[in-house]
MDTraj code that builds the backbone (N, CA, C; nanometers):
import mdtraj as md
import numpy as np

residues = "MET ASN GLY THR GLU LEU ASN LEU VAL GLU LEU VAL ARG CYS ALA VAL ASP GLY HIS ARG HIS GLU PRO GLY PRO LEU LEU ALA VAL LEU GLN ASP ILE GLN ASP ARG LEU GLY CYS ILE ASP PRO ASP VAL ILE PRO LEU VAL ALA ALA GLU LEU ASN LEU SER ARG ALA ASP VAL HIS GLY VAL VAL THR PHE TYR ARG ASP PHE ARG SER GLY PRO PRO GLY ARG THR THR VAL ARG VAL CYS ARG ALA GLU ALA CYS GLN SER VAL GLY ALA GLU GLY LEU LEU VAL HIS LEU GLU GLN THR LEU GLY VAL GLN VAL GLY GLN THR ALA PRO ASP GLY SER VAL THR LEU ASP GLN VAL PHE CYS LEU GLY ASN CYS ALA LEU GLY PRO SER ALA GLN VAL ASN GLY ARG LEU TYR GLY ARG LEU ASP ARG ASP ARG LEU ALA ASP LEU VAL ARG GLY GLU ALA PRO".split()
xyz = np.array([
    [0.0822, -0.1188, -0.0031],
    [0.0430, -0.0025, 0.0406],
    [0.0932, 0.1240, -0.0139],
    [0.0476, 0.2566, -0.0873],
    [0.1522, 0.3267, -0.1132],
    [0.0678, 0.4513, 0.0161],
    [0.1265, 0.5742, 0.0459],
    [0.1126, 0.6924, 0.1160],
    [-0.0399, 0.6969, 0.1025],
    [-0.0730, 0.7333, -0.0598],
    [-0.2016, 0.7783, -0.0664],
    [-0.3063, 0.6970, -0.0250],
    [-0.2903, 0.6109, -0.0403],
    [-0.4019, 0.4679, -0.0039],
    [-0.3774, 0.4724, 0.1411],
    [-0.2274, 0.4803, 0.2197],
    [-0.2467, 0.4279, 0.3235],
    [-0.3315, 0.5307, 0.4211],
    [-0.3324, 0.7013, 0.3577],
    [-0.3996, 0.7526, 0.4070],
    [-0.5586, 0.8384, 0.4165],
    [-0.6209, 0.6964, 0.2767],
    [-0.7454, 0.7494, 0.2763],
    [-0.7793, 0.6024, 0.3856],
    [-0.7322, 0.4917, 0.3490],
    [-0.7283, 0.4279, 0.4649],
    [-0.8049, 0.4858, 0.6569],
    [-0.6637, 0.5180, 0.6671],
    [-0.6245, 0.6045, 0.8289],
    [-0.8366, 0.7339, 0.7984],
    [-0.8217, 0.7784, 0.6968],
    [-0.8992, 0.9385, 0.7270],
    [-1.0630, 0.8500, 0.6592],
    [-1.0638, 0.7059, 0.6249],
    [-1.1934, 0.6680, 0.6378],
    [-1.2498, 0.5447, 0.7479],
    [-1.1414, 0.5176, 0.8317],
    [-1.1520, 0.5166, 0.9363],
    [-1.1494, 0.5920, 1.0920],
    [-1.1123, 0.6762, 1.0362],
    [-1.1333, 0.8047, 1.1330],
    [-1.3151, 0.8681, 1.1334],
    [-1.3346, 0.8967, 0.9733],
    [-1.4737, 0.9104, 0.9559],
    [-1.5839, 0.8024, 0.9899],
    [-1.5256, 0.6715, 1.0370],
    [-1.6656, 0.6146, 1.0576],
    [-1.6470, 0.5721, 1.1820],
    [-1.5390, 0.5600, 1.3367],
    [-1.5342, 0.5912, 1.4042],
    [-1.5792, 0.6249, 1.4499],
    [-1.6030, 0.7826, 1.3995],
    [-1.6898, 0.9001, 1.4728],
    [-1.8176, 0.8824, 1.4521],
    [-1.8614, 0.8167, 1.3629],
    [-1.9993, 0.8211, 1.3158],
    [-2.0786, 0.6536, 1.3385],
    [-1.9801, 0.5713, 1.3953],
    [-2.0080, 0.4069, 1.3884],
    [-2.1295, 0.3976, 1.5103],
    [-2.1713, 0.4661, 1.6226],
    [-2.2875, 0.4412, 1.7084],
    [-2.3690, 0.5202, 1.6870],
    [-2.4473, 0.5389, 1.5341],
    [-2.4985, 0.6737, 1.4993],
    [-2.6295, 0.5414, 1.4314],
    [-2.7095, 0.5058, 1.4231],
    [-2.8624, 0.4888, 1.3409],
    [-2.7764, 0.4912, 1.1820],
    [-2.7356, 0.3712, 1.1242],
    [-2.7613, 0.4556, 0.9586],
    [-2.6514, 0.5750, 0.9309],
    [-2.5073, 0.4751, 0.9332],
    [-2.4251, 0.6073, 0.9662],
    [-2.3472, 0.6760, 0.8314],
    [-2.4123, 0.5877, 0.7647],
    [-2.3192, 0.5934, 0.5570],
    [-2.3314, 0.7563, 0.5468],
    [-2.4641, 0.8263, 0.5450],
    [-2.4602, 0.9376, 0.5204],
    [-2.3438, 1.0704, 0.5982],
    [-2.3332, 1.0111, 0.6806],
    [-2.2493, 1.0914, 0.8204],
    [-2.1255, 1.0772, 0.7382],
    [-2.0491, 0.9783, 0.7427],
    [-1.9437, 0.9445, 0.7362],
    [-1.9077, 0.9927, 0.5763],
    [-2.0099, 1.0047, 0.4821],
    [-1.9160, 1.0621, 0.3462],
    [-1.9371, 1.2063, 0.3806],
    [-2.0482, 1.2959, 0.4298],
    [-2.0234, 1.4258, 0.4653],
    [-1.9151, 1.4666, 0.5157],
    [-1.8528, 1.3478, 0.6087],
    [-1.7278, 1.3672, 0.6909],
    [-1.5869, 1.3778, 0.6139],
    [-1.6009, 1.2598, 0.5280],
    [-1.4666, 1.2595, 0.4340],
    [-1.5063, 1.3173, 0.3042],
    [-1.6517, 1.4512, 0.2954],
    [-1.5841, 1.4641, 0.1379],
    [-1.5430, 1.6534, 0.2545],
    [-1.6123, 1.6727, 0.3568],
    [-1.5482, 1.7609, 0.3989],
    [-1.4105, 1.7821, 0.4289],
    [-1.3727, 1.6178, 0.4791],
    [-1.2260, 1.6666, 0.4776],
    [-1.1259, 1.6560, 0.3431],
    [-1.1625, 1.6227, 0.2252],
    [-1.1128, 1.5960, 0.1076],
    [-1.1814, 1.6925, 0.0091],
    [-1.2223, 1.7019, 0.0293],
    [-1.3529, 1.8027, -0.0563],
    [-1.4286, 1.7438, -0.1913],
    [-1.3742, 1.6192, -0.1957],
    [-1.4692, 1.5374, -0.2340],
    [-1.4638, 1.3649, -0.1898],
    [-1.5634, 1.2791, -0.2469],
    [-1.6057, 1.1566, -0.2464],
    [-1.4694, 1.0660, -0.3513],
    [-1.3483, 1.0341, -0.3092],
    [-1.2750, 0.9995, -0.4016],
    [-1.3648, 0.8907, -0.4381],
    [-1.3258, 0.8057, -0.5811],
    [-1.3873, 0.7365, -0.6134],
    [-1.2730, 0.5751, -0.4894],
    [-1.1663, 0.6160, -0.4776],
    [-1.1239, 0.4998, -0.4400],
    [-1.1734, 0.5242, -0.2692],
    [-1.1997, 0.5922, -0.2376],
    [-1.2978, 0.5912, -0.0702],
    [-1.4109, 0.4334, -0.0907],
    [-1.4623, 0.4805, -0.1685],
    [-1.6148, 0.3972, -0.1689],
    [-1.6318, 0.2409, -0.1150],
    [-1.4858, 0.1650, -0.1609],
    [-1.4547, 0.0468, -0.1501],
    [-1.4161, 0.0476, -0.0508],
    [-1.3756, 0.1133, 0.0245],
    [-1.3134, 0.1111, 0.1940],
    [-1.4137, 0.1401, 0.2378],
    [-1.5141, 0.2270, 0.2485],
    [-1.6473, 0.2590, 0.3118],
    [-1.7513, 0.1619, 0.3173],
    [-1.7156, 0.0631, 0.2357],
    [-1.8578, -0.0296, 0.2301],
    [-1.7488, -0.0933, 0.3043],
    [-1.6378, -0.1724, 0.3219],
    [-1.5934, -0.2692, 0.4064],
    [-1.6184, -0.2231, 0.5188],
    [-1.5814, -0.0822, 0.6230],
    [-1.5444, -0.0516, 0.6838],
    [-1.7104, -0.0387, 0.7521],
    [-1.8066, -0.0603, 0.7079],
    [-1.9749, -0.0038, 0.6824],
    [-2.0261, -0.1768, 0.7156],
    [-1.9297, -0.2840, 0.6313],
    [-2.0292, -0.3255, 0.6051],
    [-2.1121, -0.3713, 0.5210],
    [-2.1082, -0.2957, 0.4170],
    [-2.1879, -0.2753, 0.3285],
    [-2.1743, -0.2661, 0.1851],
    [-2.2436, -0.3517, 0.0518],
    [-2.1979, -0.3303, -0.0683],
    [-2.1305, -0.2198, -0.1398],
    [-2.0382, -0.2355, -0.1992],
    [-1.9759, -0.1010, -0.2629],
    [-2.1143, -0.0239, -0.3726],
    [-2.1809, -0.1671, -0.4179],
    [-2.3090, -0.0685, -0.4958],
    [-2.3930, -0.0185, -0.3975],
    [-2.4383, -0.0317, -0.2755],
    [-2.4536, 0.0764, -0.1401],
    [-2.4222, 0.1868, -0.1486],
    [-2.3172, 0.1611, -0.1488],
    [-2.2484, 0.3037, -0.1243],
    [-2.2574, 0.3975, -0.2094],
    [-2.1844, 0.3821, -0.3676],
    [-2.1663, 0.4207, -0.5122],
    [-2.3714, 0.4776, -0.4966],
    [-2.4013, 0.4038, -0.4817],
    [-2.5538, 0.4521, -0.4917],
    [-2.5502, 0.5713, -0.3950],
    [-2.5394, 0.5628, -0.2731],
    [-2.5523, 0.7111, -0.1977],
    [-2.5005, 0.8002, -0.2375],
    [-2.3824, 0.7943, -0.2940],
    [-2.2788, 0.8889, -0.3465],
    [-2.3572, 0.9919, -0.4630],
    [-2.4199, 0.8634, -0.5970],
    [-2.4446, 0.9118, -0.7112],
    [-2.5621, 0.9859, -0.6562],
    [-2.7051, 0.9150, -0.5352],
    [-2.8098, 0.9914, -0.5618],
    [-2.7832, 1.1322, -0.5184],
    [-2.7131, 1.1787, -0.4373],
    [-2.7207, 1.2754, -0.3578],
    [-2.6283, 1.3713, -0.4090],
    [-2.6717, 1.5002, -0.4774],
    [-2.6144, 1.5969, -0.5522],
    [-2.5119, 1.6986, -0.4455],
    [-2.4987, 1.6481, -0.3378],
    [-2.4462, 1.7513, -0.3053],
    [-2.3002, 1.6690, -0.2868],
    [-2.2607, 1.5401, -0.3075],
    [-2.1582, 1.4651, -0.2692],
    [-2.1023, 1.4569, -0.4460],
    [-1.9698, 1.5042, -0.4492],
    [-1.8869, 1.5206, -0.5358],
    [-1.8162, 1.4598, -0.5678],
    [-1.7673, 1.3678, -0.6923],
    [-1.6808, 1.3051, -0.7118],
    [-1.5087, 1.3225, -0.7641],
    [-1.4915, 1.4306, -0.7410],
    [-1.3991, 1.5594, -0.7943],
    [-1.3664, 1.6653, -0.7200],
    [-1.2736, 1.7350, -0.7075],
    [-1.2610, 1.8653, -0.5657],
    [-1.3423, 2.0037, -0.6426],
    [-1.4051, 2.0432, -0.5952],
    [-1.4920, 2.1866, -0.5882],
    [-1.3997, 2.2775, -0.6712],
    [-1.4408, 2.3914, -0.7467],
    [-1.3671, 2.5497, -0.7900],
    [-1.3441, 2.6196, -0.6279],
    [-1.2313, 2.6397, -0.6448],
    [-1.2382, 2.7502, -0.5589],
    [-1.3347, 2.8375, -0.4783],
    [-1.4138, 2.8609, -0.5865],
    [-1.5147, 2.8991, -0.5536],
    [-1.6489, 2.8769, -0.6468],
    [-1.7105, 2.8024, -0.5200],
    [-1.8738, 2.7088, -0.5408],
    [-1.9770, 2.7982, -0.5179],
    [-2.0459, 2.8058, -0.6640],
    [-2.2184, 2.8664, -0.6653],
    [-2.2735, 2.7721, -0.6698],
    [-2.4565, 2.8324, -0.5873],
    [-2.5115, 2.6941, -0.5712],
    [-2.6333, 2.8136, -0.5913],
    [-2.7198, 2.7949, -0.6977],
    [-2.8321, 2.9007, -0.7677],
    [-2.9537, 2.8122, -0.6887],
    [-3.0614, 2.8774, -0.6489],
    [-3.1833, 2.8099, -0.6098],
    [-3.2862, 2.8075, -0.6635],
    [-3.3326, 2.7129, -0.8073],
    [-3.4231, 2.6852, -0.8599],
    [-3.5319, 2.6285, -0.8423],
    [-3.6107, 2.6776, -0.6992],
    [-3.7555, 2.6555, -0.6873],
    [-3.8315, 2.6715, -0.6824],
    [-3.9813, 2.6576, -0.6800],
    [-4.0438, 2.7653, -0.7202],
    [-4.0583, 2.9086, -0.7213],
    [-4.0331, 2.9753, -0.6153],
    [-4.0608, 3.0505, -0.5802],
    [-3.9005, 3.1880, -0.6568],
    [-3.7589, 3.1294, -0.6220],
    [-3.6783, 3.1949, -0.6358],
    [-3.7407, 3.2178, -0.8435],
    [-3.7531, 3.0408, -0.8907],
    [-3.8258, 3.0872, -1.0606],
    [-3.8461, 3.2203, -1.1082],
    [-3.9746, 3.2233, -0.9747],
    [-4.0648, 3.3183, -1.0122],
    [-4.0243, 3.4435, -1.0440],
    [-3.8823, 3.4865, -0.9977],
    [-3.8063, 3.6258, -0.9739],
    [-3.7388, 3.6347, -1.0461],
    [-3.6688, 3.5457, -1.1730],
    [-3.5764, 3.5525, -1.2183],
    [-3.4261, 3.4509, -1.1974],
    [-3.4627, 3.3325, -1.1213],
    [-3.3356, 3.2291, -1.1364],
    [-3.3398, 3.2117, -1.2351],
    [-3.3884, 3.1148, -1.3472],
    [-3.3589, 3.0914, -1.4156],
    [-3.2434, 3.2027, -1.5409],
    [-3.2732, 3.2627, -1.5152],
    [-3.2189, 3.4088, -1.6066],
    [-3.0550, 3.4076, -1.5261],
    [-3.0770, 3.3942, -1.3951],
    [-2.9456, 3.4202, -1.3228],
    [-2.8899, 3.3041, -1.3776],
    [-2.9036, 3.1418, -1.3838],
    [-2.8147, 3.0636, -1.3879],
    [-2.7919, 3.0891, -1.5178],
    [-2.8206, 3.0749, -1.6759],
    [-2.8509, 3.1087, -1.8000],
    [-2.6956, 3.2280, -1.8291],
    [-2.7273, 3.2990, -1.7445],
    [-2.6187, 3.3962, -1.7598],
    [-2.4947, 3.3573, -1.7451],
    [-2.5054, 3.3001, -1.5657],
    [-2.4241, 3.2357, -1.5414],
    [-2.3657, 3.1682, -1.6199],
    [-2.3749, 3.0359, -1.6405],
    [-2.3565, 2.9602, -1.7317],
    [-2.2505, 3.0014, -1.8497],
    [-2.3164, 3.1280, -1.9577],
    [-2.2523, 3.1655, -2.0557],
    [-2.1547, 3.2522, -1.9990],
    [-2.1573, 3.3380, -1.8955],
    [-1.9988, 3.4143, -1.8314],
    [-1.9334, 3.3121, -1.7765],
    [-1.9786, 3.2526, -1.7508],
    [-1.8598, 3.1652, -1.6434],
    [-1.8351, 3.0334, -1.8136],
    [-1.8762, 3.0252, -1.8651],
    [-1.8366, 2.9149, -2.0057],
    [-1.9072, 2.7633, -1.9446],
    [-1.9632, 2.7281, -1.7845],
    [-1.9738, 2.6559, -1.7460],
    [-2.1034, 2.5626, -1.7723],
    [-2.1426, 2.4206, -1.7127],
    [-2.3194, 2.4169, -1.7531],
    [-2.3063, 2.3479, -1.5337],
    [-2.4256, 2.3553, -1.5903],
    [-2.4940, 2.3168, -1.3821],
    [-2.4192, 2.1750, -1.3722],
    [-2.3337, 2.2155, -1.2430],
    [-2.2966, 2.0310, -1.2023],
    [-2.1013, 2.0505, -1.2612],
    [-2.1018, 2.1784, -1.3226],
    [-1.9355, 2.1477, -1.3804],
    [-1.8175, 2.2036, -1.3162],
    [-1.7237, 2.2578, -1.2706],
    [-1.6145, 2.3197, -1.2929],
    [-1.5884, 2.3691, -1.3450],
    [-1.5306, 2.5064, -1.3687],
    [-1.4317, 2.5322, -1.4392],
    [-1.2617, 2.4495, -1.4903],
    [-1.2508, 2.4608, -1.6405],
    [-1.1137, 2.3708, -1.6592],
    [-0.9847, 2.4330, -1.5595],
    [-1.0189, 2.5728, -1.5156],
    [-0.8752, 2.6018, -1.4482],
    [-0.8765, 2.6342, -1.2927],
    [-0.9969, 2.5455, -1.2689],
    [-1.0580, 2.5433, -1.1089],
    [-1.0890, 2.6547, -1.0334],
    [-1.1181, 2.7870, -1.1303],
    [-1.2143, 2.8773, -1.0551],
    [-1.3110, 2.8987, -0.9739],
    [-1.3938, 2.7998, -1.0751],
    [-1.5449, 2.7783, -1.0245],
    [-1.6287, 2.6676, -1.0312],
    [-1.7478, 2.6492, -0.9233],
    [-1.7959, 2.5398, -0.9592],
    [-1.9519, 2.5958, -0.9563],
    [-2.0084, 2.5019, -1.0311],
    [-2.1424, 2.6379, -1.0757],
    [-2.2509, 2.4636, -1.0561],
    [-2.3465, 2.5173, -1.0035],
    [-2.4599, 2.3429, -0.9187],
    [-2.5989, 2.4530, -0.8748],
    [-2.6440, 2.3696, -0.8896],
    [-2.8143, 2.3945, -0.8070],
    [-2.8793, 2.3172, -0.7240],
    [-2.9709, 2.3860, -0.6393],
    [-3.0122, 2.3610, -0.5685],
    [-3.1539, 2.3545, -0.5535],
    [-3.2501, 2.3063, -0.4833],
    [-3.3737, 2.3334, -0.5036],
    [-3.4662, 2.3663, -0.3991],
    [-3.3593, 2.4201, -0.3192],
    [-3.4648, 2.5109, -0.2273],
    [-3.3118, 2.5758, -0.1360],
    [-3.3093, 2.6977, -0.1261],
    [-3.2162, 2.7268, -0.0172],
    [-3.2664, 2.7938, 0.1440],
    [-3.4209, 2.7671, 0.1667],
    [-3.5173, 2.7960, 0.2435],
    [-3.4709, 2.9950, 0.2178],
    [-3.4846, 3.0579, 0.1772],
    [-3.4116, 3.1476, 0.1385],
    [-3.5565, 3.2607, 0.0731],
    [-3.6860, 3.2186, 0.0498],
    [-3.7941, 3.2602, -0.0347],
    [-3.8253, 3.3248, -0.0298],
    [-3.8124, 3.3897, 0.0405],
    [-3.9223, 3.5683, 0.0697],
    [-3.8131, 3.6744, -0.0269],
    [-3.6962, 3.6025, -0.0169],
    [-3.5503, 3.6645, -0.0594],
    [-3.5079, 3.6378, -0.2300],
    [-3.5739, 3.5880, -0.3310],
    [-3.5462, 3.5102, -0.4080],
    [-3.5137, 3.6208, -0.5076],
    [-3.4493, 3.6492, -0.6090],
    [-3.3292, 3.4938, -0.6431],
    [-3.2254, 3.4794, -0.5572],
    [-3.2063, 3.3333, -0.5127],
    [-3.0785, 3.3122, -0.4063],
    [-3.0117, 3.2408, -0.4620],
    [-2.8776, 3.2377, -0.3756],
    [-2.7788, 3.1780, -0.4274],
    [-2.6484, 3.1563, -0.2808],
    [-2.5935, 3.0422, -0.3009],
    [-2.4859, 3.0567, -0.2245],
    [-2.3386, 3.0228, -0.3057],
    [-2.2545, 3.1064, -0.2480],
    [-2.1621, 3.1312, -0.3362],
    [-2.0544, 3.0785, -0.1909],
    [-1.9480, 3.0465, -0.2247],
    [-1.8598, 2.9627, -0.1167],
    [-1.9016, 2.9292, 0.0455],
    [-2.0770, 2.8530, 0.0563],
    [-2.1329, 2.8371, 0.1609],
    [-2.1807, 2.9594, 0.2053],
    [-2.1825, 3.0604, 0.1454],
    [-2.2838, 3.1530, 0.1955],
    [-2.4215, 3.2062, 0.1283],
    [-2.4633, 3.2269, 0.1898],
    [-2.6348, 3.2280, 0.1847],
    [-2.6952, 3.3903, 0.1211],
    [-2.6935, 3.4302, -0.0507],
    [-2.7516, 3.5364, -0.0294],
    [-2.8986, 3.5746, -0.1216],
    [-2.9472, 3.6934, -0.1087],
    [-3.1281, 3.6975, -0.1183],
    [-3.1167, 3.8184, -0.2159],
    [-3.2246, 3.8341, -0.3390],
    [-3.2565, 3.9140, -0.3174],
    [-3.1294, 3.9591, -0.5070],
    [-3.0714, 3.8847, -0.5633],
    [-2.9720, 3.8675, -0.6713],
    [-3.0015, 3.9133, -0.7981],
    [-2.9725, 4.0230, -0.8452],
    [-2.9372, 4.0197, -0.9933],
    [-2.7853, 3.9805, -1.0262],
    [-2.7696, 3.9709, -1.1827],
    [-2.6677, 3.9904, -1.2430],
    [-2.5712, 4.0295, -1.2257],
    [-2.5515, 4.1574, -1.2021],
    [-2.4386, 4.2259, -1.1601],
    [-2.4084, 4.1739, -1.0302],
    [-2.5210, 4.1758, -0.9680],
    [-2.4662, 4.1479, -0.7768],
    [-2.4363, 4.0238, -0.7427],
    [-2.5021, 3.9100, -0.8318],
    [-2.3637, 3.7763, -0.8911],
    [-2.2687, 3.7827, -0.9203],
    [-2.2654, 3.8499, -1.0280],
    [-2.0951, 3.8265, -1.0953],
    [-2.0571, 3.8934, -0.9755],
    [-2.0609, 3.9967, -0.9705],
    [-1.9628, 4.0472, -0.8353],
    [-1.9069, 3.9580, -0.6684],
    [-2.0218, 3.9030, -0.6664],
    [-2.0262, 3.7811, -0.5701],
    [-1.9218, 3.6486, -0.6394],
    [-2.0003, 3.6183, -0.7539],
    [-1.8871, 3.4918, -0.7783],
    [-1.7259, 3.5132, -0.7629],
    [-1.7245, 3.6802, -0.8433],
    [-1.5236, 3.7077, -0.8474],
    [-1.4520, 3.7897, -0.7159],
    [-1.6207, 3.7652, -0.5860],
    [-1.4947, 3.7921, -0.5079],
    [-1.5604, 3.9556, -0.5092],
    [-1.5689, 4.0009, -0.5373],
    [-1.5610, 4.1801, -0.5292],
    [-1.6848, 4.2434, -0.4281],
    [-1.7744, 4.1814, -0.3685],
    [-1.9270, 4.2224, -0.3326],
    [-1.8772, 4.1068, -0.1715],
    [-1.9162, 4.2036, -0.0652],
    [-1.9553, 4.1091, 0.0853],
    [-2.0402, 3.9999, 0.0851],
])
top = md.Topology()
chain = top.add_chain()
for i, resn in enumerate(residues, 1):
    res = top.add_residue(resn, chain, resSeq=i)
    for name in ("N", "CA", "C"):
        top.add_atom(name, md.element.get_by_symbol(name[0]), res)
traj = md.Trajectory(xyz[None], top)
């Protein structure tokens, strides 16, 4: 086993040990791993399966089902645009299309230079202040194209 594999084994064991006492710990373990690695490395799936006595298919199914899990590292800036009905009714779709065009990435993609990851979410719980988005985990409301572009560039608080 090389150093990288050993580090992954240790990381998985640590994540599992931290959640083993919980009922159905798979989601918590995967969230912990993604928090530490920035993504769910495909090499982690069989390790998690073995530690939790699950099949690889079970773990892979959870990783691919939930949109919050990524198989590769996110961009330096992550943008999640709300596409729920309340935000859609006040222009979220236009914001998303504009971002796709200006950033040159589609929803679910990271720019080749690693600068930004664009994603969508179907409710941020900020319905009264739509359209809303999260930029690097921080929630913003009443967005327009210019304000969102400033946030993505890191030029606005």
